[in-house]
C-alpha distance (Angstrom), angle and dihedral (degrees) to the residues before:
residue distance angle dihedral
S1 . . .
N2 3.72 . .
C3 3.84 102.5 .
T4 3.80 119.2 173.7
Y5 3.83 93.4 -158.4
F6 3.81 91.2 72.9
K7 3.81 97.1 41.4
F8 3.76 92.4 125.3
F9 3.87 88.5 69.8
T10 3.70 110.7 86.2
S11 3.80 127.9 -158.3
G12 3.73 90.9 -121.8
E13 3.77 99.2 -110.8
N14 3.82 95.9 110.8
A15 3.84 94.5 34.9
V16 3.79 116.8 136.4
V17 3.86 115.0 -137.0
F18 3.77 113.8 -147.7
K19 3.78 119.1 -148.0
K20 3.83 114.5 -143.4
T21 3.73 113.5 -151.1
T22 3.75 127.0 177.9
N23 3.79 127.8 -146.1
K24 3.75 108.7 -127.1
N25 3.90 92.8 -158.2
L26 3.83 91.5 54.1
N27 3.84 89.3 49.2
L28 3.76 92.4 49.7
A29 3.81 92.1 48.1
A30 3.76 91.1 50.1
A31 3.80 91.0 50.1
I32 3.75 92.0 50.3
L33 3.82 93.0 48.5
A34 3.80 90.8 48.1
L35 3.88 91.2 51.5
L36 3.85 89.7 47.0
S37 3.79 90.6 51.5
L38 3.74 92.9 49.8
T39 3.80 91.2 48.2
M40 3.74 91.4 51.9
M41 3.96 90.0 49.2
V42 3.81 89.8 50.7
M43 3.76 92.7 49.4
G44 3.77 91.7 47.6
S45 3.84 89.6 51.5
I46 3.78 90.5 50.0
C47 3.78 90.1 52.3
I48 3.84 92.2 49.7
A49 3.80 90.1 49.0
M50 3.74 92.5 49.5
S51 3.78 90.1 47.2
L52 3.84 91.8 52.7
S53 3.75 96.7 42.9
K54 3.82 97.8 45.5
G55 3.81 97.6 33.4
V56 3.82 94.3 -128.0
P57 3.80 111.8 136.1
F58 3.89 89.8 -162.2
F59 3.76 90.5 88.3
L60 3.69 93.4 62.3
K61 3.78 94.0 74.6
P62 3.87 94.1 56.4
A63 3.75 88.6 45.4
S64 3.72 92.7 54.5
F65 3.86 90.8 46.2
C66 3.87 89.2 52.7
F67 3.80 92.0 49.8
I68 3.76 92.7 48.4
L69 3.70 92.2 50.1
S70 3.83 92.6 46.4
G71 3.81 89.7 55.9
């Protein structure tokens, strides 16, 4: 019953319990940045669609700017 091969397993009497807490401000900032990134991607896609449909290459520069900002 006292096997030395499994000595790294403990009985649990001296186990340390870790508390996981989340920072609400950090979660809110991450959500806002994710929404901003998605918005910029949608705007870039709209610019590319307008450039392809109207044949105006001017819209490619704002589209690239939007995709760079979203990354």
